[in-house]
N, CA and C atoms as a LAMMPS dump frame, in Angstrom:
ITEM: TIMESTEP
0
ITEM: NUMBER OF ATOMS
291
ITEM: BOX BOUNDS ff ff ff
-5.0000000000000000e+02 5.0000000000000000e+02
-5.0000000000000000e+02 5.0000000000000000e+02
-5.0000000000000000e+02 5.0000000000000000e+02
ITEM: ATOMS id mol type element x y z
1 1 1 N 297.645 -177.348 369.853
2 1 2 C 296.24 -177.048 369.633
3 1 3 C 295.884 -175.758 370.379
4 2 1 N 295.162 -174.895 369.711
5 2 2 C 294.733 -173.64 370.307
6 2 3 C 293.439 -173.885 371.064
7 3 1 N 293.412 -173.404 372.283
8 3 2 C 292.212 -173.571 373.098
9 3 3 C 291.532 -172.219 373.252
10 4 1 N 290.252 -172.163 372.897
11 4 2 C 289.506 -170.925 373.038
12 4 3 C 288.968 -170.8 374.453
13 5 1 N 289.092 -169.618 374.991
14 5 2 C 288.48 -169.365 376.291
15 5 3 C 287.005 -169.06 376.046
16 6 1 N 286.156 -169.321 377.034
17 6 2 C 284.713 -169.147 376.838
18 6 3 C 284.319 -167.779 376.281
19 7 1 N 284.988 -166.713 376.738
20 7 2 C 284.631 -165.378 376.249
21 7 3 C 284.89 -165.262 374.746
22 8 1 N 285.987 -165.849 374.281
23 8 2 C 286.308 -165.79 372.854
24 8 3 C 285.297 -166.586 372.037
25 9 1 N 284.874 -167.708 372.572
26 9 2 C 283.868 -168.524 371.895
27 9 3 C 282.552 -167.757 371.794
28 10 1 N 282.173 -167.077 372.878
29 10 2 C 280.956 -166.261 372.863
30 10 3 C 281.049 -165.164 371.812
31 11 1 N 282.196 -164.511 371.749
32 11 2 C 282.405 -163.448 370.765
33 11 3 C 282.312 -164.022 369.356
34 12 1 N 282.935 -165.167 369.134
35 12 2 C 282.914 -165.798 367.813
36 12 3 C 281.483 -166.116 367.383
37 13 1 N 280.71 -166.723 368.263
38 13 2 C 279.327 -167.063 367.931
39 13 3 C 278.474 -165.814 367.724
40 14 1 N 278.727 -164.796 368.525
41 14 2 C 277.975 -163.549 368.369
42 14 3 C 278.279 -162.903 367.014
43 15 1 N 279.544 -162.931 366.61
44 15 2 C 279.915 -162.377 365.306
45 15 3 C 279.212 -163.115 364.173
46 16 1 N 279.18 -164.437 364.251
47 16 2 C 278.511 -165.231 363.216
48 16 3 C 277.022 -164.887 363.173
49 17 1 N 276.402 -164.784 364.333
50 17 2 C 274.979 -164.445 364.396
51 17 3 C 274.684 -163.067 363.835
52 18 1 N 275.52 -162.106 364.162
53 18 2 C 275.337 -160.75 363.641
54 18 3 C 275.502 -160.739 362.127
55 19 1 N 276.519 -161.442 361.626
56 19 2 C 276.741 -161.477 360.174
57 19 3 C 275.548 -162.102 359.463
58 20 1 N 274.965 -163.164 360.029
59 20 2 C 273.789 -163.785 359.413
60 20 3 C 272.609 -162.812 359.398
61 21 1 N 272.449 -162.04 360.47
62 21 2 C 271.378 -161.043 360.513
63 21 3 C 271.615 -159.95 359.472
64 22 1 N 272.859 -159.507 359.334
65 22 2 C 273.197 -158.502 358.325
66 22 3 C 272.912 -159.041 356.93
67 23 1 N 273.28 -160.293 356.687
68 23 2 C 273.029 -160.905 355.381
69 23 3 C 271.537 -160.925 355.059
70 24 1 N 270.714 -161.248 356.046
71 24 2 C 269.259 -161.246 355.84
72 24 3 C 268.769 -159.836 355.503
73 25 1 N 269.303 -158.84 356.204
74 25 2 C 268.926 -157.456 355.915
75 25 3 C 269.383 -157.038 354.52
76 26 1 N 270.57 -157.47 354.117
77 26 2 C 271.068 -157.168 352.769
78 26 3 C 270.148 -157.782 351.711
79 27 1 N 269.666 -158.976 351.969
80 27 2 C 268.746 -159.632 351.041
81 27 3 C 267.44 -158.849 350.943
82 28 1 N 266.92 -158.43 352.083
83 28 2 C 265.697 -157.632 352.107
84 28 3 C 265.924 -156.296 351.386
85 29 1 N 267.07 -155.664 351.639
86 29 2 C 267.41 -154.407 350.979
87 29 3 C 267.467 -154.606 349.464
88 30 1 N 268.026 -155.714 349.029
89 30 2 C 268.156 -156 347.598
90 30 3 C 266.791 -156.151 346.935
91 31 1 N 265.874 -156.8 347.62
92 31 2 C 264.511 -156.925 347.084
93 31 3 C 263.895 -155.538 346.89
94 32 1 N 264.056 -154.698 347.905
95 32 2 C 263.508 -153.342 347.829
96 32 3 C 264.211 -152.511 346.768
97 33 1 N 265.524 -152.658 346.654
98 33 2 C 266.288 -151.902 345.659
99 33 3 C 265.83 -152.246 344.249
100 34 1 N 265.541 -153.511 344
101 34 2 C 265.053 -153.921 342.682
102 34 3 C 263.685 -153.307 342.398
103 35 1 N 262.824 -153.249 343.404
104 35 2 C 261.517 -152.596 343.241
105 35 3 C 261.694 -151.103 343.001
106 36 1 N 262.594 -150.488 343.765
107 36 2 C 262.859 -149.059 343.653
108 36 3 C 263.367 -148.72 342.253
109 37 1 N 264.183 -149.592 341.703
110 37 2 C 264.766 -149.398 340.373
111 37 3 C 263.692 -149.285 339.292
112 38 1 N 262.569 -149.947 339.5
113 38 2 C 261.488 -149.957 338.507
114 38 3 C 260.63 -148.695 338.559
115 39 1 N 260.719 -147.955 339.646
116 39 2 C 259.894 -146.762 339.813
117 39 3 C 260.567 -145.501 339.295
118 40 1 N 259.956 -144.373 339.615
119 40 2 C 260.49 -143.094 339.147
120 40 3 C 260.771 -142.113 340.279
121 41 1 N 260.638 -142.564 341.524
122 41 2 C 260.866 -141.652 342.652
123 41 3 C 262.247 -141.022 342.588
124 42 1 N 263.248 -141.816 342.234
125 42 2 C 264.615 -141.316 342.155
126 42 3 C 264.72 -140.152 341.174
127 43 1 N 263.964 -140.232 340.07
128 43 2 C 263.98 -139.172 339.061
129 43 3 C 263.281 -137.919 339.586
130 44 1 N 262.162 -138.12 340.272
131 44 2 C 261.43 -136.996 340.86
132 44 3 C 262.286 -136.257 341.885
133 45 1 N 263.187 -136.988 342.513
134 45 2 C 264.08 -136.404 343.515
135 45 3 C 265.311 -135.739 342.895
136 46 1 N 265.425 -135.812 341.571
137 46 2 C 266.526 -135.152 340.893
138 46 3 C 267.788 -135.979 340.742
139 47 1 N 267.687 -137.263 340.99
140 47 2 C 268.857 -138.132 340.832
141 47 3 C 268.999 -138.55 339.373
142 48 1 N 270.198 -138.903 338.99
143 48 2 C 270.476 -139.329 337.621
144 48 3 C 270.032 -140.76 337.342
145 49 1 N 269.93 -141.563 338.391
146 49 2 C 269.575 -142.977 338.245
147 49 3 C 269.175 -143.523 339.609
148 50 1 N 268.566 -144.706 339.637
149 50 2 C 268.272 -145.336 340.928
150 50 3 C 269.556 -145.595 341.721
151 51 1 N 270.603 -146.004 341.015
152 51 2 C 271.881 -146.259 341.692
153 51 3 C 272.389 -144.99 342.347
154 52 1 N 272.293 -143.873 341.634
155 52 2 C 272.746 -142.591 342.171
156 52 3 C 271.953 -142.221 343.422
157 53 1 N 270.625 -142.413 343.389
158 53 2 C 269.794 -142.088 344.547
159 53 3 C 270.169 -142.963 345.744
160 54 1 N 270.294 -144.268 345.504
161 54 2 C 270.654 -145.192 346.586
162 54 3 C 272.037 -144.846 347.13
163 55 1 N 272.981 -144.577 346.237
164 55 2 C 274.34 -144.23 346.649
165 55 3 C 274.323 -143.037 347.599
166 56 1 N 273.612 -141.996 347.214
167 56 2 C 273.602 -140.772 348.011
168 56 3 C 272.792 -140.927 349.295
169 57 1 N 271.593 -141.469 349.202
170 57 2 C 270.686 -141.51 350.351
171 57 3 C 270.946 -142.657 351.316
172 58 1 N 271.536 -143.733 350.83
173 58 2 C 271.819 -144.887 351.693
174 58 3 C 273.304 -144.995 352.024
175 59 1 N 274.067 -143.983 351.597
176 59 2 C 275.499 -143.898 351.928
177 59 3 C 276.257 -145.157 351.511
178 60 1 N 276.122 -145.475 350.234
179 60 2 C 276.769 -146.658 349.664
180 60 3 C 277.602 -146.231 348.464
181 61 1 N 278.481 -147.099 348.027
182 61 2 C 279.185 -146.845 346.776
183 61 3 C 278.251 -147.172 345.613
184 62 1 N 278.578 -146.654 344.448
185 62 2 C 277.786 -146.968 343.256
186 62 3 C 277.801 -148.464 342.975
187 63 1 N 278.968 -149.079 343.14
188 63 2 C 279.07 -150.524 342.903
189 63 3 C 278.179 -151.311 343.853
190 64 1 N 278.174 -150.927 345.128
191 64 2 C 277.351 -151.637 346.109
192 64 3 C 275.871 -151.457 345.799
193 65 1 N 275.47 -150.24 345.446
194 65 2 C 274.065 -149.982 345.119
195 65 3 C 273.645 -150.788 343.892
196 66 1 N 274.478 -150.787 342.868
197 66 2 C 274.173 -151.547 341.658
198 66 3 C 274.101 -153.038 341.915
199 67 1 N 274.988 -153.521 342.771
200 67 2 C 274.986 -154.948 343.105
201 67 3 C 273.708 -155.337 343.832
202 68 1 N 273.214 -154.47 344.722
203 68 2 C 271.981 -154.781 345.443
204 68 3 C 270.804 -154.848 344.481
205 69 1 N 270.752 -153.915 343.531
206 69 2 C 269.682 -153.953 342.53
207 69 3 C 269.774 -155.245 341.724
208 70 1 N 270.979 -155.59 341.296
209 70 2 C 271.175 -156.8 340.486
210 70 3 C 270.769 -158.054 341.244
211 71 1 N 271.148 -158.144 342.51
212 71 2 C 270.757 -159.311 343.31
213 71 3 C 269.239 -159.37 343.42
214 72 1 N 268.622 -158.245 343.747
215 72 2 C 267.169 -158.216 343.873
216 72 3 C 266.456 -158.622 342.6
217 73 1 N 266.982 -158.183 341.462
218 73 2 C 266.368 -158.519 340.177
219 73 3 C 266.543 -159.989 339.809
220 74 1 N 267.566 -160.621 340.338
221 74 2 C 267.886 -162.001 339.951
222 74 3 C 267.557 -163.045 341.008
223 75 1 N 266.856 -162.662 342.058
224 75 2 C 266.552 -163.612 343.129
225 75 3 C 265.785 -164.829 342.633
226 76 1 N 264.923 -164.647 341.652
227 76 2 C 264.161 -165.772 341.114
228 76 3 C 265.039 -166.839 340.49
229 77 1 N 266.211 -166.444 340.041
230 77 2 C 267.151 -167.384 339.423
231 77 3 C 268.165 -167.929 340.417
232 78 1 N 268.088 -167.447 341.644
233 78 2 C 269.077 -167.852 342.65
234 78 3 C 268.426 -168.509 343.858
235 79 1 N 267.383 -169.275 343.631
236 79 2 C 266.634 -169.864 344.744
237 79 3 C 267.517 -170.737 345.63
238 80 1 N 268.336 -171.581 345.024
239 80 2 C 269.197 -172.465 345.822
240 80 3 C 270.223 -171.665 346.618
241 81 1 N 270.803 -170.664 345.986
242 81 2 C 271.792 -169.834 346.679
243 81 3 C 271.145 -169.052 347.815
244 82 1 N 269.94 -168.535 347.567
245 82 2 C 269.226 -167.798 348.607
246 82 3 C 268.914 -168.71 349.788
247 83 1 N 268.481 -169.929 349.511
248 83 2 C 268.207 -170.89 350.585
249 83 3 C 269.483 -171.22 351.352
250 84 1 N 270.586 -171.386 350.638
251 84 2 C 271.862 -171.677 351.297
252 84 3 C 272.274 -170.515 352.19
253 85 1 N 272.042 -169.283 351.728
254 85 2 C 272.373 -168.127 352.553
255 85 3 C 271.503 -168.093 353.808
256 86 1 N 270.222 -168.329 353.648
257 86 2 C 269.317 -168.295 354.791
258 86 3 C 269.589 -169.433 355.769
259 87 1 N 270.202 -170.506 355.294
260 87 2 C 270.585 -171.622 356.167
261 87 3 C 271.951 -171.39 356.812
262 88 1 N 272.596 -170.284 356.466
263 88 2 C 273.897 -169.977 357.043
264 88 3 C 275.056 -170.698 356.38
265 89 1 N 274.813 -171.286 355.213
266 89 2 C 275.871 -172.027 354.516
267 89 3 C 276.776 -171.113 353.692
268 90 1 N 276.222 -170.008 353.202
269 90 2 C 276.998 -169.004 352.476
270 90 3 C 276.557 -167.63 352.962
271 91 1 N 277.32 -166.624 352.625
272 91 2 C 276.966 -165.264 353.004
273 91 3 C 276.365 -164.5 351.84
274 92 1 N 275.838 -163.324 352.133
275 92 2 C 275.217 -162.495 351.102
276 92 3 C 276.19 -162.173 349.982
277 93 1 N 277.444 -161.95 350.312
278 93 2 C 278.41 -161.581 349.273
279 93 3 C 278.554 -162.67 348.218
280 94 1 N 278.238 -163.906 348.562
281 94 2 C 278.266 -164.974 347.561
282 94 3 C 277.169 -164.775 346.513
283 95 1 N 276.086 -164.114 346.883
284 95 2 C 275.023 -163.828 345.926
285 95 3 C 275.442 -162.714 344.976
286 96 1 N 276.281 -161.822 345.457
287 96 2 C 276.725 -160.674 344.668
288 96 3 C 277.726 -161.101 343.611
289 97 1 N 278.58 -162.039 343.951
290 97 2 C 279.664 -162.426 343.042
291 97 3 C 279.228 -163.396 341.98
């Protein structure tokens, strides 16, 4: 049996807590990305699409930007999954897939 030393346990719990906070921020970002997608600011800024603007300005890949928009647009259909994520039962990436 592997025995964790207290410092390792602290690190493990801190990592889980940080990941849950990141997941919450990703969810908030996705809500905003879906709203941003409906507007025209990206076009006024000379971008080809909302995904292109997010990719460039938020330093993300096109796939990641598109996934955030898709999650934000579909949150109404993912109430149970969103609740599970907020309860720490699943991570944000489960909403993307």
